[in-house]
FILUM-47948 format. One record per atom (N, C-alpha, C, O): residue number from 1; residue in three letters; chain; atom name; x, y negated, z. Coordinates in steps of 0.001 Angstrom, whole numbers, plus 500000, padded with zeros to 6 digits. Example, Ala and Ser with C-alpha at 12.3 -4.5 7.8 and 13.67 -1.06 7.14 Angstrom:
REM FILUM-47948
(atom 1, Ala, A, N, (513190, 505690, 507800))
(atom 1, Ala, A, CA, (512300, 504500, 507800))
(atom 1, Ala, A, C, (513200, 503300, 507800))
(atom 1, Ala, A, O, (514236, 503319, 508465))
(atom 2, Ser, A, N, (512850, 502250, 507080))
(atom 2, Ser, A, CA, (513670, 501060, 507140))
(atom 2, Ser, A, C, (512900, 499970, 507870))
(atom 2, Ser, A, O, (513409, 498862, 508039))
END
This chain:
REM FILUM-47948
(atom 1, Met, A, N, (497435, 493172, 507307))
(atom 1, Met, A, CA, (498436, 492538, 506479))
(atom 1, Met, A, C, (499481, 491938, 507398))
(atom 1, Met, A, O, (499161, 491097, 508237))
(atom 2, Ser, A, N, (500719, 492359, 507250))
(atom 2, Ser, A, CA, (501767, 491887, 508139))
(atom 2, Ser, A, C, (502649, 490824, 507501))
(atom 2, Ser, A, O, (503282, 490044, 508212))
(atom 3, Thr, A, N, (502700, 490779, 506205))
(atom 3, Thr, A, CA, (503537, 489813, 505510))
(atom 3, Thr, A, C, (502641, 488816, 504782))
(atom 3, Thr, A, O, (501959, 489198, 503831))
(atom 4, Pro, A, N, (502622, 487524, 505206))
(atom 4, Pro, A, CA, (501739, 486556, 504542))
(atom 4, Pro, A, C, (501983, 486475, 503041))
(atom 4, Pro, A, O, (501038, 486415, 502254))
(atom 5, Glu, A, N, (503229, 486472, 502657))
(atom 5, Glu, A, CA, (503563, 486460, 501234))
(atom 5, Glu, A, C, (504817, 487302, 501047))
(atom 5, Glu, A, O, (505897, 486943, 501518))
(atom 6, Ala, A, N, (504662, 488413, 500362))
(atom 6, Ala, A, CA, (505783, 489335, 500170))
(atom 6, Ala, A, C, (506835, 488713, 499260))
(atom 6, Ala, A, O, (506516, 488082, 498251))
(atom 7, Asp, A, N, (508099, 488905, 499641))
(atom 7, Asp, A, CA, (509213, 488403, 498833))
(atom 7, Asp, A, C, (509747, 489456, 497876))
(atom 7, Asp, A, O, (510389, 489129, 496878))
(atom 8, Thr, A, N, (509483, 490706, 498180))
(atom 8, Thr, A, CA, (509971, 491789, 497326))
(atom 8, Thr, A, C, (508831, 492760, 497035))
(atom 8, Thr, A, O, (507811, 492771, 497725))
(atom 9, Met, A, N, (509022, 493560, 496018))
(atom 9, Met, A, CA, (508034, 494575, 495671))
(atom 9, Met, A, C, (507908, 495587, 496806))
(atom 9, Met, A, O, (506807, 496059, 497090))
(atom 10, Ala, A, N, (509013, 495921, 497454))
(atom 10, Ala, A, CA, (508982, 496884, 498558))
(atom 10, Ala, A, C, (508124, 496359, 499706))
(atom 10, Ala, A, O, (507364, 497120, 500305))
(atom 11, Glu, A, N, (508236, 495059, 500022))
(atom 11, Glu, A, CA, (507409, 494474, 501078))
(atom 11, Glu, A, C, (505938, 494524, 500698))
(atom 11, Glu, A, O, (505089, 494823, 501538))
(atom 12, Leu, A, N, (505634, 494238, 499459))
(atom 12, Leu, A, CA, (504254, 494258, 498988))
(atom 12, Leu, A, C, (503667, 495664, 499071))
(atom 12, Leu, A, O, (502535, 495840, 499522))
(atom 13, Ile, A, N, (504422, 496652, 498646))
(atom 13, Ile, A, CA, (503971, 498039, 498699))
(atom 13, Ile, A, C, (503760, 498467, 500145))
(atom 13, Ile, A, O, (502744, 499082, 500468))
(atom 14, Ala, A, N, (504715, 498146, 501018))
(atom 14, Ala, A, CA, (504600, 498525, 502429))
(atom 14, Ala, A, C, (503385, 497868, 503060))
(atom 14, Ala, A, O, (502674, 498496, 503845))
(atom 15, Asp, A, N, (503145, 496621, 502724))
(atom 15, Asp, A, CA, (502015, 495906, 503296))
(atom 15, Asp, A, C, (500684, 496482, 502808))
(atom 15, Asp, A, O, (499738, 496602, 503586))
(atom 16, Cys, A, N, (500611, 496831, 501552))
(atom 16, Cys, A, CA, (499377, 497396, 500999))
(atom 16, Cys, A, C, (499120, 498810, 501506))
(atom 16, Cys, A, O, (497968, 499236, 501593))
(atom 17, Ala, A, N, (500172, 499533, 501838))
(atom 17, Ala, A, CA, (500026, 500915, 502299))
(atom 17, Ala, A, C, (499675, 500996, 503777))
(atom 17, Ala, A, O, (499289, 502061, 504259))
(atom 18, Asp, A, N, (499804, 499879, 504513))
(atom 18, Asp, A, CA, (499515, 499858, 505939))
(atom 18, Asp, A, C, (498007, 499769, 506152))
(atom 18, Asp, A, O, (497405, 498723, 505913))
(atom 19, Leu, A, N, (497391, 500879, 506604))
(atom 19, Leu, A, CA, (495944, 500916, 506800))
(atom 19, Leu, A, C, (495580, 500301, 508150))
(atom 19, Leu, A, O, (496225, 500598, 509155))
(atom 20, Pro, A, N, (494557, 499450, 508185))
(atom 20, Pro, A, CA, (494097, 498905, 509466))
(atom 20, Pro, A, C, (493589, 500025, 510374))
(atom 20, Pro, A, O, (493086, 501040, 509893))
(atom 21, Thr, A, N, (493722, 499838, 511679))
(atom 21, Thr, A, CA, (493301, 500884, 512618))
(atom 21, Thr, A, C, (491808, 501165, 512510))
(atom 21, Thr, A, O, (491372, 502275, 512817))
(atom 22, Gly, A, N, (491020, 500192, 512084))
(atom 22, Gly, A, CA, (489591, 500399, 511931))
(atom 22, Gly, A, C, (489235, 501383, 510836))
(atom 22, Gly, A, O, (488107, 501876, 510792))
(atom 23, Leu, A, N, (490173, 501679, 509954))
(atom 23, Leu, A, CA, (489908, 502614, 508865))
(atom 23, Leu, A, C, (490423, 504023, 509146))
(atom 23, Leu, A, O, (490270, 504915, 508312))
(atom 24, Thr, A, N, (491025, 504226, 510301))
(atom 24, Thr, A, CA, (491517, 505564, 510633))
(atom 24, Thr, A, C, (490380, 506387, 511221))
(atom 24, Thr, A, O, (489397, 505835, 511713))
(atom 25, Val, A, N, (490514, 507696, 511170))
(atom 25, Val, A, CA, (489445, 508592, 511614))
(atom 25, Val, A, C, (489568, 508843, 513115))
(atom 25, Val, A, O, (490658, 509094, 513630))
(atom 26, Asp, A, N, (488441, 508771, 513801))
(atom 26, Asp, A, CA, (488352, 509047, 515229))
(atom 26, Asp, A, C, (488603, 510542, 515464))
(atom 26, Asp, A, O, (488021, 511371, 514764))
(atom 27, Pro, A, N, (489468, 510911, 516443))
(atom 27, Pro, A, CA, (489737, 512344, 516715))
(atom 27, Pro, A, C, (488478, 513150, 517008))
(atom 27, Pro, A, O, (488429, 514341, 516702))
(atom 28, Glu, A, N, (487459, 512528, 517595))
(atom 28, Glu, A, CA, (486209, 513255, 517874))
(atom 28, Glu, A, C, (485510, 513646, 516574))
(atom 28, Glu, A, O, (484890, 514707, 516495))
(atom 29, Leu, A, N, (485609, 512793, 515558))
(atom 29, Leu, A, CA, (484993, 513121, 514274))
(atom 29, Leu, A, C, (485728, 514265, 513594))
(atom 29, Leu, A, O, (485121, 515088, 512910))
(atom 30, Val, A, N, (487047, 514309, 513789))
(atom 30, Val, A, CA, (487836, 515397, 513196))
(atom 30, Val, A, C, (487376, 516727, 513776))
(atom 30, Val, A, O, (487236, 517710, 513049))
(atom 31, Ser, A, N, (487142, 516756, 515091))
(atom 31, Ser, A, CA, (486699, 518012, 515707))
(atom 31, Ser, A, C, (485291, 518382, 515255))
(atom 31, Ser, A, O, (484882, 519536, 515378))
(atom 32, Ala, A, N, (484546, 517405, 514730))
(atom 32, Ala, A, CA, (483198, 517676, 514237))
(atom 32, Ala, A, C, (483217, 518152, 512787))
(atom 32, Ala, A, O, (482157, 518374, 512201))
(atom 33, Gly, A, N, (484402, 518313, 512201))
(atom 33, Gly, A, CA, (484497, 518840, 510847))
(atom 33, Gly, A, C, (484892, 517824, 509789))
(atom 33, Gly, A, O, (485037, 518176, 508619))
(atom 34, Ile, A, N, (485067, 516579, 510178))
(atom 34, Ile, A, CA, (485514, 515570, 509207))
(atom 34, Ile, A, C, (487035, 515618, 509152))
(atom 34, Ile, A, O, (487682, 515503, 510193))
(atom 35, Pro, A, N, (487618, 515784, 507987))
(atom 35, Pro, A, CA, (489079, 515908, 507898))
(atom 35, Pro, A, C, (489790, 514619, 508312))
(atom 35, Pro, A, O, (489282, 513517, 508105))
(atom 36, Ala, A, N, (490957, 514781, 508890))
(atom 36, Ala, A, CA, (491781, 513636, 509290))
(atom 36, Ala, A, C, (492356, 512960, 508054))
(atom 36, Ala, A, O, (492522, 513583, 507006))
(atom 37, Ala, A, N, (492654, 511685, 508195))
(atom 37, Ala, A, CA, (493261, 510945, 507090))
(atom 37, Ala, A, C, (494649, 511507, 506795))
(atom 37, Ala, A, O, (495390, 511876, 507706))
(atom 38, Arg, A, N, (494980, 511565, 505529))
(atom 38, Arg, A, CA, (496293, 512055, 505125))
(atom 38, Arg, A, C, (497226, 510874, 504889))
(atom 38, Arg, A, O, (496777, 509764, 504601))
(atom 39, Ala, A, N, (498498, 511116, 505012))
(atom 39, Ala, A, CA, (499480, 510078, 504708))
(atom 39, Ala, A, C, (499448, 509806, 503206))
(atom 39, Ala, A, O, (499314, 510725, 502399))
(atom 40, Ala, A, N, (499570, 508558, 502855))
(atom 40, Ala, A, CA, (499567, 508184, 501437))
(atom 40, Ala, A, C, (500831, 508709, 500763))
(atom 40, Ala, A, O, (501922, 508670, 501333))
(atom 41, Ala, A, N, (500663, 509188, 499563))
(atom 41, Ala, A, CA, (501814, 509651, 498790))
(atom 41, Ala, A, C, (502676, 508457, 498400))
(atom 41, Ala, A, O, (502156, 507391, 498069))
(atom 42, Ala, A, N, (503958, 508633, 498439))
(atom 42, Ala, A, CA, (504878, 507563, 498054))
(atom 42, Ala, A, C, (504733, 507274, 496561))
(atom 42, Ala, A, O, (504517, 508188, 495765))
(atom 43, Trp, A, N, (504851, 506014, 496189))
(atom 43, Trp, A, CA, (504802, 505661, 494783))
(atom 43, Trp, A, C, (505842, 504597, 494518))
(atom 43, Trp, A, O, (506359, 503969, 495443))
(atom 44, Trp, A, N, (506143, 504400, 493252))
(atom 44, Trp, A, CA, (507188, 503456, 492877))
(atom 44, Trp, A, C, (506822, 502808, 491563))
(atom 44, Trp, A, O, (505945, 503281, 490840))
(atom 45, Val, A, N, (507500, 501730, 491266))
(atom 45, Val, A, CA, (507292, 501008, 490016))
(atom 45, Val, A, C, (508527, 501230, 489151))
(atom 45, Val, A, O, (509650, 500981, 489590))
(atom 46, Ser, A, N, (508323, 501693, 487933))
(atom 46, Ser, A, CA, (509454, 501968, 487051))
(atom 46, Ser, A, C, (510055, 500651, 486550))
(atom 46, Ser, A, O, (509409, 499604, 486589))
(atom 47, Glu, A, N, (511261, 500721, 486096))
(atom 47, Glu, A, CA, (511936, 499539, 485544))
(atom 47, Glu, A, C, (511169, 499004, 484336))
(atom 47, Glu, A, O, (511110, 497794, 484119))
(atom 48, Ala, A, N, (510590, 499898, 483561))
(atom 48, Ala, A, CA, (509829, 499473, 482380))
(atom 48, Ala, A, C, (508612, 498659, 482789))
(atom 48, Ala, A, O, (508301, 497646, 482163))
(atom 49, Asn, A, N, (507915, 499103, 483848))
(atom 49, Asn, A, CA, (506751, 498350, 484318))
(atom 49, Asn, A, C, (507173, 496998, 484903))
(atom 49, Asn, A, O, (506529, 495982, 484640))
(atom 50, Ala, A, N, (508228, 496984, 485678))
(atom 50, Ala, A, CA, (508705, 495735, 486270))
(atom 50, Ala, A, C, (509150, 494760, 485189))
(atom 50, Ala, A, O, (508959, 493552, 485330))
(atom 51, Ala, A, N, (509738, 495265, 484118))
(atom 51, Ala, A, CA, (510212, 494405, 483032))
(atom 51, Ala, A, C, (509056, 493693, 482327))
(atom 51, Ala, A, O, (509244, 492623, 481748))
(atom 52, Gln, A, N, (507872, 494281, 482375))
(atom 52, Gln, A, CA, (506708, 493667, 481723))
(atom 52, Gln, A, C, (506291, 492372, 482399))
(atom 52, Gln, A, O, (505676, 491520, 481757))
(atom 53, Val, A, N, (506604, 492202, 483662))
(atom 53, Val, A, CA, (506163, 491007, 484388))
(atom 53, Val, A, C, (507306, 490113, 484854))
(atom 53, Val, A, O, (507074, 489162, 485600))
(atom 54, Ile, A, N, (508526, 490396, 484432))
(atom 54, Ile, A, CA, (509682, 489602, 484869))
(atom 54, Ile, A, C, (509511, 488131, 484518))
(atom 54, Ile, A, O, (509811, 487273, 485349))
(atom 55, Asp, A, N, (509054, 487819, 483356))
(atom 55, Asp, A, CA, (508933, 486424, 482936))
(atom 55, Asp, A, C, (507509, 485893, 483085))
(atom 55, Asp, A, O, (507128, 484947, 482397))
(atom 56, Leu, A, N, (506728, 486486, 483968))
(atom 56, Leu, A, CA, (505339, 486081, 484136))
(atom 56, Leu, A, C, (505216, 484617, 484559))
(atom 56, Leu, A, O, (504301, 483927, 484108))
(atom 57, Asp, A, N, (506114, 484129, 485413))
(atom 57, Asp, A, CA, (506054, 482737, 485869))
(atom 57, Asp, A, C, (506140, 481752, 484723))
(atom 57, Asp, A, O, (505593, 480653, 484818))
(atom 58, Glu, A, N, (506805, 482110, 483651))
(atom 58, Glu, A, CA, (506914, 481222, 482507))
(atom 58, Glu, A, C, (505567, 481042, 481798))
(atom 58, Glu, A, O, (505333, 480010, 481170))
(atom 59, Tyr, A, N, (504688, 482034, 481894))
(atom 59, Tyr, A, CA, (503401, 481978, 481207))
(atom 59, Tyr, A, C, (502290, 481407, 482077))
(atom 59, Tyr, A, O, (501242, 481008, 481569))
(atom 60, Val, A, N, (502513, 481367, 483373))
(atom 60, Val, A, CA, (501453, 480920, 484298))
(atom 60, Val, A, C, (501499, 479432, 484499))
(atom 60, Val, A, O, (500685, 478884, 485242))
END
C-alpha cells in the first residue's frame, strides 16, 4: 500500500492493483510449469456507480 489514504478513485484503484512482491511468482517456479502472473485487466467505475455513493458522507 503506497497511499495511506487515497484522495481520488484513481489513487485507490492504483493502490489496490499494486501487488506486493511476496505475491509474485518466482521465475524458477515458472520453469517448473507454474504459469507466470498476468497483468491485471484495467477496470473503471461508471458515472452511474459513482453517483450511488456521492452523498454517502451525509448518511454516515
